C-alpha positions in Angstrom: -50.6 18.8 16.8 -48.4 21.3 15.1 -44.7 20.9 15.2 -42.3 23.9 15.4 -41.2 25.2 12.0 -37.7 24.5 13.1 -38.5 20.8 13.2 -38.5 20.6 9.4 -35.9 20.0 6.8 -36.4 20.4 3.1 -35.8 18.1 0.2 -36.4 19.0 -3.5 -35.5 18.5 -7.1 -35.5 22.1 -8.4 -39.1 21.7 -9.5 -40.9 21.0 -6.2 -40.0 20.4 -2.6 -41.2 18.7 0.6 -40.8 19.5 4.3 -39.8 16.5 6.4 -40.2 16.6 10.2 -37.5 15.5 12.7 -39.3 12.2 13.2 -39.9 11.3 9.6 -43.2 12.9 8.6 -43.7 14.7 5.3 -46.2 17.4 6.4 -45.9 19.7 3.4 -45.5 19.0 -0.3 -46.8 20.5 -3.6 -46.7 18.4 -6.7 -45.6 18.5 -9.4 -44.2 22.1 -8.9 -43.5 24.5 -6.1 -46.6 26.5 -6.8 -48.9 23.5 -7.5 -51.7 22.7 -5.0 -50.5 20.7 -2.0 -50.7 17.0 -1.7 -49.6 16.9 1.9 -50.4 20.0 4.1 -50.5 18.8 7.7 -48.3 21.9 8.3 -51.3 24.1 7.4 -54.0 21.9 9.1 -52.9 19.1 11.3 -56.3 17.4 11.0 -57.3 17.8 7.3 -54.0 18.6 5.6 -52.6 15.1 4.9 -49.2 13.6 5.5 -46.8 10.8 4.6 -45.0 9.5 7.7 -42.5 6.7 8.1 -41.1 5.9 11.6 -40.6 3.1 14.1 -43.7 1.5 15.5 -42.3 1.6 19.1 -40.6 4.2 21.3 -37.6 5.7 19.6 -35.4 8.8 19.4 -34.5 10.5 16.2 -31.7 12.7 14.9 -31.2 14.1 11.5 -28.6 15.7 9.2 -28.0 16.3 5.6 -25.5 14.1 3.9 -22.5 16.4 3.6 -22.8 18.9 0.8 -26.1 17.5 -0.5 -29.8 18.1 -0.3 -30.3 14.5 0.9 -31.8 14.3 4.4 -30.7 11.4 6.6 -32.8 10.7 9.7 -31.5 8.2 12.2 -34.0 6.3 14.4 -32.7 4.7 17.6 -34.4 2.3 20.1 -32.9 0.4 23.0 -31.1 -2.2 20.9 -31.4 -1.2 17.3 -31.0 1.7 14.9 -32.0 2.5 11.3 -31.4 5.3 8.8 -34.0 6.9 6.5 -32.7 8.7 3.5 -35.2 11.2 2.0 -34.6 13.0 -1.3 -36.3 14.1 -4.5 -34.0 12.8 -7.2 -32.4 14.9 -9.9 -31.5 12.8 -12.9 -27.7 13.0 -12.7 -27.4 11.8 -16.3 -29.9 14.4 -17.6 -30.4 17.3 -15.1 -32.7 19.0 -17.7 -35.3 16.2 -17.4 -38.3 18.2 -16.4 -40.9 15.5 -16.2 -39.4 13.3 -13.5 -41.4 14.0 -10.4 -40.5 11.5 -7.6 -39.9 11.5 -3.9 -37.6 8.7 -2.6 -37.6 7.3 0.9 -34.8 4.7 1.4 -34.8 2.9 4.7 -32.0 0.7 6.0 -31.6 -1.0 9.4 -28.1 -0.8 10.6 -28.3 -3.2 13.6 -30.9 -5.1 15.5 -34.5 -5.5 14.4 -37.0 -2.7 14.1 -40.8 -2.5 13.5 -42.1 0.4 11.3 -45.4 2.0 10.5 -45.9 3.9 7.3 -48.9 6.3 7.3 -50.0 7.5 3.9 -52.8 10.2 3.8 -52.6 12.2 0.6 -55.0 15.2 0.4 -54.7 16.7 -3.0 -55.8 20.1 -4.2 -55.1 21.9 -0.8 -56.9 19.1 1.1 -60.2 19.7 -0.8 -60.1 16.0 -1.9 -60.1 13.0 0.4 -59.2 10.4 -2.2 -60.2 6.7 -2.4 -57.0 4.7 -2.2 -56.5 1.5 -4.1 -53.8 -0.9 -2.7 -52.0 -3.4 -4.8 -49.1 -5.7 -4.0 -46.4 -3.1 -4.3 -48.3 0.2 -4.8 -51.1 2.4 -3.6 -52.9 4.5 -6.2 -55.5 7.2 -6.1 -58.8 6.3 -7.7 -59.2 10.0 -8.5 -58.3 9.8 -12.2 -57.1 13.3 -12.8 -54.4 13.2 -10.1 -51.6 10.8 -11.3 -50.1 10.0 -7.9 -48.9 6.6 -6.8 -46.9 5.3 -3.9 -44.6 2.4 -4.7 -42.8 0.2 -2.2 -40.5 -2.8 -2.1 -42.1 -4.6 0.8 -43.1 -8.3 0.5 -44.0 -9.0 4.1 -46.3 -6.4 5.6 -49.8 -5.8 7.0 -52.1 -3.2 5.7 -55.0 -1.3 7.3 -57.2 1.7 6.5 -58.1 3.5 9.7 -59.8 6.4 7.9 -61.1 7.2 4.5 -58.2 8.3 2.3 -55.6 6.9 4.8 -53.6 3.6 4.6 -51.1 2.3 7.1 -48.4 -0.3 6.4 -46.7 -2.2 9.2 -43.5 -4.2 8.6 -40.3 -5.3 10.2 -36.7 -5.2 9.0 -33.6 -6.8 10.4 -30.0 -5.6 10.3 -28.7 -4.9 6.8 -32.2 -5.2 5.3 -33.7 -2.2 3.5 -37.0 -1.0 2.1 -37.6 1.4 -0.7 -40.5 3.8 -1.2 -41.2 6.1 -4.1 -43.9 8.6 -4.5 -44.4 9.2 -8.2 -46.4 11.9 -10.0 -47.2 11.6 -13.7 -48.4 8.7 -15.8 -45.0 8.2 -17.6 -43.1 8.4 -14.2 -45.5 5.9 -12.7 -44.9 3.4 -15.6 -41.1 3.8 -15.2 -41.3 3.2 -11.5 -43.4 0.0 -12.0 -40.6 -1.4 -14.1 -37.8 -0.4 -11.7 -37.9 0.5 -8.0 -34.5 1.4 -6.8 -32.8 3.9 -4.5 -30.7 6.2 -6.6 -28.9 7.6 -3.6 -25.3 7.6 -4.9 -26.3 9.2 -8.2 -27.8 12.1 -6.3 -25.0 12.4 -3.9 -22.7 12.7 -6.9 -25.0 15.3 -8.5 -25.0 17.7 -5.5 -21.3 17.3 -4.9 -20.6 18.0 -8.6 -22.8 21.0 -8.6 -21.3 22.5 -5.4 -17.8 22.0 -6.8 -18.6 23.6 -10.1 -18.0 27.1 -8.8 -15.1 29.3 -9.8 -13.8 32.5 -8.5 -12.7 34.5 -5.5 -14.6 32.8 -2.8 -15.1 29.4 -4.3 -14.6 26.6 -1.7 -12.4 28.7 0.6 -11.5 27.4 4.0 -13.7 30.0 5.7 -15.1 29.6 9.2 -18.6 29.7 7.7 -18.0 27.4 4.7 -20.4 24.7 5.9 -23.2 27.2 6.4 -22.5 29.0 3.1 -22.7 25.6 1.3 -26.0 24.9 3.0 -27.4 28.2 1.9 -26.1 27.7 -1.7 -27.7 24.2 -1.8 -31.0 25.6 -0.6 -30.9 28.3 -3.2 -30.2 25.7 -5.8 -33.0 23.6 -4.5 -35.4 26.6 -4.7 -34.4 27.3 -8.3 -37.2 26.4 -10.7 -35.2 24.5 -13.3 -37.6 24.9 -16.2 -37.1 28.7 -16.2 -34.2 29.6 -13.9 -36.5 31.6 -11.6 -35.9 31.3 -7.8 -38.9 30.8 -5.5 -38.9 33.1 -2.6 -39.8 30.2 -0.3 -41.1 26.6 -0.7 -44.3 27.2 1.3 -47.4 29.3 1.6 -49.0 30.9 4.7 -46.6 30.0 7.5 -47.3 33.0 9.8 -45.2 35.9 10.8 -47.2 35.9 14.1 -48.8 32.7 15.3 -52.6 33.1 15.3 -52.4 36.2 13.2 -53.3 37.3 9.7 -49.8 37.9 8.3 -49.7 34.7 6.3 -48.5 35.0 2.7 -47.9 32.8 -0.3 -44.2 33.1 -1.2 -44.0 30.5 -4.0 -43.2 33.2 -6.5 -40.2 35.3 -7.7 -39.8 38.9 -6.7 -38.1 41.2 -9.2 -36.3 43.0 -6.3 -34.5 39.7 -5.5 -32.7 39.8 -8.8 -29.7 42.0 -7.8 -29.2 40.4 -4.4 -29.4 36.9 -6.0 -26.9 37.8 -8.7 -24.6 39.2 -6.1 -24.7 36.0 -4.0 -24.3 33.6 -6.9 -21.5 35.6 -8.5 -19.7 36.2 -5.2 -19.4 32.4 -4.7 -18.6 31.5 -8.3 -21.8 29.9 -9.4 -22.0 31.6 -12.7 -24.4 29.1 -14.4 -27.1 29.8 -11.9 -26.7 33.5 -12.3 -26.9 33.0 -16.1 -30.1 31.0 -15.8 -31.7 33.6 -13.5 -30.6 36.4 -15.9 -32.2 34.5 -18.8 -35.5 34.3 -16.8 -35.3 38.1 -16.1 -34.6 38.7 -19.8 -37.6 36.6 -20.9 -39.8 38.4 -18.4 -38.6 41.8 -19.3 -39.1 41.1 -23.0 -42.6 39.7 -22.4 -44.0 42.6 -20.4 -41.9 45.6 -21.1 -41.1 48.3 -18.6 -44.4 50.2 -18.2 -46.3 47.1 -17.2 -43.6 45.5 -15.0 -44.9 43.9 -11.9 -43.0 43.5 -8.6 -43.4 39.7 -8.8 -44.2 36.9 -11.1 -45.0 33.2 -11.1 -42.0 30.9 -11.6 -43.0 30.7 -15.3 -43.3 34.4 -15.6 -47.1 34.8 -15.4 -48.3 38.0 -13.9 -51.8 36.9 -12.7 -51.2 36.0 -9.0 -54.8 36.6 -7.8 -55.0 36.1 -4.0 -57.5 33.6 -2.6 -58.2 32.4 0.9 -58.5 28.7 1.7 -61.1 29.0 4.5 -61.4 25.3 4.9 -57.9 25.1 6.4 -57.3 26.4 9.9 -53.7 27.4 9.2 -50.5 26.8 11.1 -51.3 27.1 14.8 -54.7 28.5 13.9 -53.2 31.4 11.8 -55.9 32.4 9.3 -56.3 32.8 6.5 -54.3 30.3 4.4 -53.6 32.1 1.2 -52.7 31.2 -2.4 -51.6 33.9 -4.8 -50.5 37.3 -3.6 -52.4 40.6 -3.7 -49.1 42.5 -3.5 -48.5 41.9 -7.2 -50.8 44.8 -8.0 -48.9 47.3 -5.9 -46.7 50.1 -7.0 -43.2 49.7 -5.6 -40.8 52.1 -7.2 -37.8 50.4 -5.7 -37.9 47.7 -8.3 -36.6 50.1 -10.9 -33.3 50.3 -8.9 -33.1 46.6 -8.4 -33.6 46.0 -12.1 -30.9 48.4 -13.1 -28.5 47.3 -10.4 -28.8 43.8 -11.6 -28.2 45.0 -15.1 -25.0 46.7 -14.0 -23.9 43.6 -12.1 -24.4 41.7 -15.3 -22.3 44.1 -17.3 -19.6 43.9 -14.6 -19.4 40.1 -14.6 -20.2 39.4 -18.3 -18.6 42.3 -19.9 -21.6 43.3 -21.9 -25.3 44.1 -22.0 -27.6 42.6 -24.6 -28.3 45.5 -26.9 -31.8 44.1 -27.6 -32.6 44.7 -23.9 -31.4 48.3 -23.8 -34.8 49.8 -24.8 -36.3 48.0 -21.8 -33.7 49.4 -19.5 -34.3 52.9 -20.9 -38.0 52.5 -20.2 -37.1 51.5 -16.6 -35.0 54.6 -16.1 -37.6 56.9 -17.7 -40.2 55.4 -15.4 -38.0 56.2 -12.4 -37.8 59.8 -13.7 -41.6 59.9 -14.1 -42.6 58.3 -10.8 -40.0 59.2 -8.2 -42.0 62.2 -6.9 -45.1 60.0 -6.5 -45.9 57.9 -3.3 -45.8 54.1 -3.5 -46.5 51.0 -1.3 -42.8 50.5 -0.4 -40.5 47.5 -0.2 -42.5 45.9 2.6 -45.8 45.8 0.7 -47.8 47.6 3.4 -51.5 47.5 3.2 -52.1 51.1 4.3 -50.1 52.9 1.6 -49.1 54.7 -0.5 -46.5 57.0 1.1 -43.3 58.7 0.2 -40.9 55.9 1.2 -37.3 57.0 1.4 -35.9 53.6 0.2 -38.2 53.7 -2.9 -36.8 57.1 -3.8 -33.2 56.0 -3.2 -33.7 53.1 -5.5 -35.1 55.4 -8.2 -31.8 57.2 -7.8 -30.0 53.9 -8.1 -31.9 53.1 -11.3 -30.7 56.4 -13.0 -27.2 56.0 -11.5 -26.8 52.5 -13.0 -28.4 53.5 -16.3 -26.0 56.4 -16.7 -23.0 54.2 -16.0 -24.2 51.5 -18.5 -25.0 54.0 -21.2 -21.6 55.6 -20.9 -19.8 52.3 -20.6 -21.2 50.8 -23.7 -22.1 53.9 -25.7 -25.8 53.2 -25.8 -28.2 55.8 -27.0 -30.0 57.3 -24.0 -31.1 60.7 -22.6 -28.1 60.7 -20.3 -28.1 64.5 -19.5 -31.8 64.3 -18.5 -31.1 61.3 -16.3 -28.1 63.1 -14.7 -30.4 66.0 -13.9 -33.1 63.8 -12.4 -30.5 61.8 -10.4 -29.3 65.0 -8.8 -32.9 66.2 -8.1 -33.7 62.9 -6.4 -30.6 63.0 -4.2 -31.3 66.6 -3.1 -34.9 65.8 -2.4 -34.0 62.7 -0.2 -31.3 64.6 1.7 -33.8 67.5 2.4 -37.0 65.5 3.2 -35.8 62.0 4.1 -33.1 62.8 6.7 -33.9 63.8 10.3 -31.1 65.9 11.6 -32.3 65.6 15.2 -32.0 61.8 14.9 -29.0 62.1 12.7 -30.7 59.4 10.6 -32.7 58.8 7.5 -36.3 58.0 8.1 -38.8 55.5 6.7 -41.0 58.1 4.9 -41.2 61.8 4.3 -42.9 63.6 7.2 -42.2 60.9 9.8 -39.6 60.1 12.3 -40.0 56.3 12.0 -37.1 54.2 11.1 -37.0 51.3 8.6 -34.4 48.6 8.3 -34.3 49.0 4.5 -32.3 52.2 5.2 -29.3 50.0 6.0 -29.1 49.4 2.2 -28.2 53.0 1.5 -24.4 52.5 1.8 -24.7 49.1 0.0 -26.1 50.7 -3.1 -23.5 53.6 -2.9 -26.1 56.3 -2.3 -23.7 57.8 0.3 -20.2 56.5 1.4 -20.3 54.1 4.3 -18.2 56.5 6.4 -20.6 59.4 5.9 -21.8 60.6 9.3 -25.4 60.4 8.1 -25.0 56.7 7.2 -23.3 56.0 10.5 -26.1 57.8 12.3 -28.7 55.7 10.4 -27.0 52.4 11.3 -26.8 53.4 15.0 -30.4 54.6 15.0 -31.7 51.3 13.5 -29.7 49.3 16.1 -31.0 51.4 18.9 -34.7 51.7 17.9 -35.4 48.6 15.8 -33.4 46.0 17.6 -35.5 43.6 19.8 -33.5 41.0 21.7 -30.8 40.8 19.1 -33.0 40.9 16.0 -34.0 43.8 13.9 -37.7 44.5 13.2 -38.4 45.9 9.7 -40.1 48.9 11.3 -42.3 49.8 14.2 -44.9 51.9 12.3 -48.4 50.9 11.5 -48.7 48.9 8.2 -52.4 48.4 8.0 -52.3 44.8 9.4 -53.2 43.3 12.7 -50.8 41.5 14.9 -47.0 41.7 15.5 -44.1 40.0 13.8 -40.8 38.6 14.9 -37.3 39.8 14.1 -36.7 39.9 10.3 -33.7 37.6 9.6 -32.8 39.4 6.4 -32.6 42.8 8.1 -29.9 41.4 10.5 -27.9 40.3 7.5 -28.2 43.8 5.9 -27.0 45.2 9.2 -24.0 42.8 9.2 -23.1 43.8 5.6 -23.4 47.5 6.4 -21.3 47.2 9.5 -18.7 45.2 7.6 -18.6 47.8 4.9 -18.0 50.5 7.5 -15.1 48.5 9.0 -17.1 47.8 12.2 -16.2 44.2 12.0 -16.4 43.4 15.7 -20.0 44.5 15.8 -20.8 42.7 12.6 -19.3 39.5 14.0 -21.4 39.8 17.1 -24.6 40.4 15.2 -23.8 37.4 13.0 -23.3 35.1 16.0 -26.7 36.1 17.3 -28.4 35.8 13.9 -27.1 32.2 13.4 -29.3 31.3 16.3 -32.3 31.8 13.9 -31.4 28.8 11.8 -32.3 25.3 12.9 -29.9 22.4 13.4 -29.9 21.8 9.6 -28.8 25.4 8.8 -32.2 26.5 7.4 -33.5 30.0 7.9 -37.1 31.1 7.8 -38.2 34.6 7.2 -38.4 35.7 10.8 -37.3 34.6 14.3 -38.6 35.2 17.8 -35.6 35.0 20.1 -37.8 35.1 23.2 -39.6 31.9 22.3 -37.0 30.4 20.0 -39.6 30.1 17.3 -38.9 30.3 13.5 -41.6 32.3 11.9 -42.8 32.8 8.3 -42.3 30.8 5.2 -39.4 28.4 5.0 -36.8 28.0 3.8 -36.7 31.7 2.9 -34.5 32.3 -0.1 -33.9 36.0 0.7 -32.6 35.1 4.2 -30.1 32.7 2.7 -29.1 35.2 0.0 -28.7 37.8 2.8 -26.5 35.3 4.8 -24.2 34.7 1.8 -23.8 38.4 1.0 -23.3 39.3 4.7 -20.6 36.6 5.3 -18.9 37.5 2.0 -18.8 41.2 3.1 -17.5 40.3 6.5 -14.8 37.9 5.1 -13.6 40.7 2.9 -13.6 43.3 5.7 -11.7 41.0 8.0 -9.2 40.1 5.4 -8.8 43.5 3.6 -6.5 44.9 6.2 -4.1 42.0 5.8 -4.0 42.0 2.0 -0.8 43.3 0.5 0.3 42.8 -3.1 3.6 40.9 -3.3 6.5 42.9 -4.7 7.6 41.4 -8.1 10.9 39.7 -8.0 13.9 40.9 -10.1 13.3 38.0 -12.5 9.7 39.1 -12.9 10.7 42.7 -13.5 13.3 41.7 -16.1 10.8 39.4 -17.8 8.6 42.4 -18.4 11.4 44.5 -19.9 13.3 42.0 -22.0 11.2 41.5 -25.2 11.3 37.7 -25.5 8.4 36.0 -27.3 6.1 34.0 -25.1 3.8 31.4 -26.6 0.9 31.3 -24.1 -0.7 28.0 -25.2 2.3 25.8 -24.9 0.7 24.0 -22.0 0.5 20.3 -22.7 -3.0 19.3 -23.8 -4.7 16.5 -21.8 -4.1 13.0 -23.1 -7.8 12.6 -24.1 -9.0 16.2 -24.6 -12.7 16.8 -25.1 -13.4 17.5 -28.7 -13.4 21.1 -29.7 -15.8 22.5 -32.4 -14.3 23.4 -35.7 -14.2 27.0 -34.5 -12.7 26.7 -31.0 -12.6 30.5 -30.3 -16.3 30.2 -29.2 -15.5 27.8 -26.4 -12.3 29.6 -25.4 -14.2 32.9 -25.2 -17.0 31.3 -23.1 -14.4 29.9 -20.6 -12.6 33.2 -20.3 -15.8 35.2 -19.7 -16.7 32.7 -17.1 -13.4 33.2 -15.4 -13.7 37.0 -15.5 -17.1 36.8 -13.9 -15.9 34.4 -11.3 -12.9 36.6 -10.3 -14.6 40.0 -10.7 -14.6 41.7 -7.3 -17.5 44.1 -7.2 -16.1 45.9 -4.1 -13.0 47.0 -6.0 -14.5 47.0 -9.5 -11.6 44.9 -10.8 -10.9 41.4 -12.0 -8.4 39.7 -9.7 -6.1 38.4 -12.4 -3.4 37.3 -10.0 -5.7 35.0 -8.2 -7.3 33.8 -11.4 -3.8 32.9 -12.7 -3.3 30.5 -9.8 -6.7 28.9 -10.0 -7.5 25.4 -11.4 -10.0 26.9 -13.7 -7.4 29.0 -15.5 -5.2 25.9 -15.8 -8.2 24.2 -17.5 -8.5 27.2 -19.8 -4.8 27.0 -20.8 -5.1 23.3 -21.5 -8.1 24.1 -23.7 -6.1 26.8 -25.5 -3.3 24.3 -26.1 -5.6 22.4 -28.4 -5.4 25.4 -30.8 -2.1 24.0 -31.9 -3.9 21.2 -33.6 -6.8 23.2 -35.0 -7.2 23.0 -38.8 -7.8 26.5 -40.0 -9.3 25.2 -43.3 -12.8 26.0 -42.0 -12.2 29.7 -42.4 -13.7 29.8 -45.9 -15.2 33.3 -45.9 -14.3 36.8 -44.8 -17.0 36.7 -42.2 -15.6 33.5 -40.7 -12.1 34.9 -40.8 -13.1 38.2 -39.1 -15.1 36.5 -36.4 -12.4 33.9 -35.6 -9.5 36.2 -35.6 -11.2 39.0 -33.6 -12.1 36.5 -31.0 -8.6 35.0 -30.9 -7.1 38.5 -30.7 -9.2 39.4 -27.7 -8.7 36.3 -25.7 -4.9 36.4 -26.5 -4.7 40.0 -25.1 -6.5 39.0 -21.9 -4.3 35.9 -21.5 -1.3 38.1 -21.9 -2.5 40.5 -19.2 -2.8 37.5 -16.9 0.5 35.9 -17.9 2.5 39.1 -17.1 0.6 40.1 -14.0 -0.1 43.5 -15.5 -1.4 45.9 -12.9 -1.9 49.3 -14.6 -1.2 49.2 -18.4 0.0 47.0 -21.1 2.7 49.6 -21.6 4.4 48.0 -18.6 5.5 45.2 -20.9 8.1 45.9 -23.6 6.7 45.1 -27.1 3.6 43.6 -25.6 1.6 43.3 -28.8 4.4 41.4 -30.6 5.7 39.3 -27.7 2.6 37.2 -26.8 1.5 34.5 -29.2 -0.8 31.6 -29.7 0.4 28.5 -31.7 -2.5 27.6 -34.1 -2.3 25.0 -36.8 1.5 24.8 -36.8 2.0 28.6 -36.9 2.4 31.4 -34.4 0.2 34.5 -34.2 0.8 37.7 -32.1 -1.8 40.4 -31.7 0.1 42.5 -34.2 0.1 39.6 -36.7 -3.6 39.2 -36.3 -4.5 42.9 -36.5 -2.1 44.2 -39.1 -1.3 41.0 -41.0 -4.7 39.2 -41.2 -7.5 41.7 -40.5 -5.8 44.8 -42.1 -4.6 42.8 -45.1 -0.8 43.1 -44.3 -0.8 46.8 -43.8 2.1 48.3 -41.8 1.8 49.2 -38.1 1.3 53.0 -37.8 4.7 53.3 -36.1 6.6 50.9 -38.4 7.1 51.1 -42.2 7.3 47.3 -42.7 4.5 44.9 -43.6 4.0 42.2 -41.0 4.1 39.2 -43.5 6.8 38.7 -46.1 5.8 37.4 -49.5 6.6 33.8 -48.6 4.8 33.8 -45.2 2.2 31.0 -45.1 0.0 33.1 -42.9 -0.8 35.4 -45.9 -3.3 32.8 -47.1 -5.3 33.5 -43.9 -5.8 37.3 -44.7 -9.3 38.6 -45.3 -10.2 39.3 -48.9 -11.5 42.8 -48.2 -10.5 45.1 -45.4 -13.3 46.2 -42.9 -12.4 49.3 -40.9 -14.9 48.3 -38.2 -12.4 45.8 -36.9 -10.8 48.7 -35.0 -13.9 48.9 -32.8 -13.9 45.2 -32.0 -10.3 44.6 -31.0 -9.7 44.8 -27.3 -6.3 46.1 -26.3 -6.7 45.9 -22.5 -7.0 49.6 -22.0 -9.9 51.9 -21.0 -10.1 53.4 -24.5 -10.7 50.1 -26.2 -14.1 48.7 -27.2 -16.0 46.4 -24.9 -15.5 42.6 -25.3 -18.0 40.8 -27.4 -18.0 37.3 -28.8 -18.2 37.5 -32.6 -20.2 35.0 -34.6 -19.7 34.7 -38.4 -23.4 34.5 -38.9 -24.1 37.8 -37.2 -20.8 39.6 -37.5 -22.0 42.4 -39.8 -24.6 43.5 -37.2 -22.2 42.9 -34.4 -19.5 45.1 -35.9 -22.1 47.9 -36.4 -23.0 47.6 -32.7 -19.3 47.7 -31.8 -18.8 50.8 -33.9 -21.8 52.7 -32.5 -20.7 51.7 -29.0 -17.2 52.9 -29.6 -18.2 56.3 -31.0 -20.9 57.0 -28.4 -18.8 55.8 -25.5 -15.5 57.6 -26.0 -14.8 57.9 -29.7 -16.3 61.3 -30.5 -16.8 64.4 -28.4 -18.6 67.4 -30.0 -18.7 71.0 -28.7 -21.2 72.6 -31.0 -20.9 76.2 -29.7 -17.1 76.1 -30.4 -17.3 74.0 -33.6 -14.9 71.6 -32.0 -14.8 67.9 -32.7 -12.5 65.6 -30.8 -12.0 62.0 -32.1 -10.3 59.0 -30.6 -6.7 58.7 -31.5 -7.6 55.5 -33.3 -8.7 57.8 -36.2 -5.4 59.6 -36.1 -3.2 56.5 -36.1 -5.2 54.7 -38.7 -6.5 57.6 -40.7 -5.8 55.8 -44.0 -8.1 53.0 -42.9 -11.0 55.4 -42.7 -10.6 57.2 -46.0 -7.3 59.2 -45.7 -8.4 62.8 -45.5 -9.7 64.4 -42.3 -13.1 65.0 -43.9 -13.3 61.3 -44.8 -12.4 60.3 -41.3 -15.0 62.6 -39.8 -17.7 61.3 -42.1 -16.9 57.8 -41.2 -17.0 58.4 -37.5 -20.2 60.4 -37.7 -21.9 57.6 -39.6 -22.0 55.7 -36.3 -23.1 58.6 -34.1 -26.7 59.2 -33.2 -28.7 60.6 -36.1 -28.9 64.2 -34.7 -25.2 64.4 -34.1 -24.5 62.9 -37.6 -26.7 65.5 -39.3 -25.2 68.4 -37.4 -21.6 67.3 -38.3 -22.6 66.9 -42.0 -24.0 70.5 -42.0 -20.9 72.0 -40.3 -18.2 69.7 -41.7 -16.2 72.4 -43.4 -16.1 74.6 -40.3 -15.2 72.0 -37.7 -11.9 72.2 -35.8 -10.8 68.5 -35.5 -8.4 67.3 -32.8 -7.8 64.0 -31.1 -8.5 62.8 -27.6 -5.8 61.5 -25.3 -5.6 57.7 -25.4 -6.1 56.0 -22.0 -3.8 53.0 -21.7 -4.9 52.2 -18.2 -6.0 48.6 -17.8 -9.7 48.2 -18.3 -10.6 46.5 -15.0 -13.5 44.5 -16.4 -12.0 44.4 -19.9 -15.3 45.5 -21.3 
């Protein structure tokens, strides 16, 4: 008999997962990884699939819950005069969370009062139930005689009876009295089996501590706020963490395969893979809630995958290890959940063309640059390929976001995301000065927009449509305001939202579409689409409607807070694979948007007090790292600038608000994370600068210190618009290092420019007896001007400088500076405009105007450099206005 999908909770260890029913039966588990063949699959075939149940051997009732803020499932069994608790979890080694070979499943049973009889039913069916194994029972273990499957069940029972009612099935019966317990461990792998034989214990507290520690490791705007939805947000975060494949950082779309969108139908897919399109939404969710490490790990997986395959051969989805061969097979020996055939492994959709992934890739790249302050230059050629593919393919039909089986067609959302790809590519290229055919991209971006507005909008409906030439609607159109294709208050966007609500809503839940997709059967309401609707309504300021939709959508989760892919409100059935990562990502993003919308009307910046205003105007020196260091500080490396920079980038990412495009420095200043940063910076006072034994080491260290000191000063003085708000800013703020004090001017003009005067002052920064003179570089490098961040829009982007790579990094910084805003050329007028840096520091670049122009041109693209060289004598050189406005992302 099949249980409702809502009956199941999930446990996992970020490598695999198991579904546990309300009454203690594990009916789905793949080992050792998410995408491995199943060991238990009663969820896909209640007769052949196999299970591992543990429950009272007499009438009982059961309730369950997760231990607060963990992925540990606690099932309470109650009978007339007794009750017991079963803790199910797959342990993560709290001492070594990178241990990738520990594949165990723990079941820890404790009787709280009275006496209870239990029956354990163990029926493993490896390889998707193609094997009915011979089981070999010993005193405290049950092993498979199938040699190539290293699976053993261990238990702590001394007094029990054993029976084998069927081949491949063993039952253990035993009794426990109050305060007695029993431990069971399912172990996969020969080394794990050997370890378990030596020590069988319930590592419950260790794993409680692990999940608590992880959940509390967030930082940023929305971290651990006292929101109405905090409990549900935490549950979604914990599920996303559980679905993260720790060896690579990829996130499985779901833990299961072939749970149907329509019971008895053919819409049964394998979701144990990672979809590229999930990247941007995933980064948005993790960054929004301050879990920067998970975002970093996922980005690394994306980078590895991009580098491995390149742009032209990019698939829409990959295995969790980045493989691209996901050939689809049908397991015809399994009858499927509620007779929903076929049961599938692999996914044929991996061969489809879906142009929307170009936009998702580039949107994730822009998010990365927003939060991290930079883009890996080595990846830029890949991103250029993606944008060029968008230019090449946007006019062609594709199979669309929903992977229809009757395509291709001219899907509006796919074309919008081609527009997004070029829009984000243009922004990144301009922001960092990367070489790219920007003018061509701008032209294509405009063509795509005009084409969509002409062919993808139905004026009679006042709505965008699913595909060209049709009047059908599609829930993906709700994403148009979320990707900034049109403003949220545009009448065409408002009309599209209203049309989707009127035509796609079925009993409170949106369908993806109502058009034919080449498949038989119907589907339920798509949970993610409701979350898109909530986010779109919140963005439009329609918060009351958004809240109503949210209240309805929460009905789709079970009592544990788990969402599947779809929901049928009429029957109350969860449908599709579970838990669905995209549904939980959608929930986080929707609630975050709604929280922001509800609170934005009440946000007002406090007026600075008289004392604060005077502090900005009276030029008193402030040492920013005077905070007392902890009594037992963690040891810093010999070059502490690396760790300080890492912490500051983490803070900027955590407090970057994508809705305003700004880092919330005021909120950051009050955060515990910033206090930890200041305590870390206090250790600079005791740093021995003797390790600076080369010019490269000196340049790297002092550029890094300069840049973090500037940002620290912006935070300290609550600067809103420009550092010019603070009298003598570049001399007032200092760090104490190795018994000396250093301001930004000391570092720039004294150390890095070898004691050259400030352009506005005739005096050298260091007198002849100043001990800081010994720290000066031996030879001056003009490229330092392109690496120093002055907290204004005309400054170079932040980068962490490494003495082993600094020569290459300074070249990158120089090219970025020149191509971004350092040089403007109007060939027809023979006019060259340079950054005022070249005017203020002309002597640093050679002295004469011709020398300065040659130096600047040496970092321009080759065509520009050659043209300037040919016309050098005829050029009219002037200088660009310097933008002192605060650079919101400081890079």
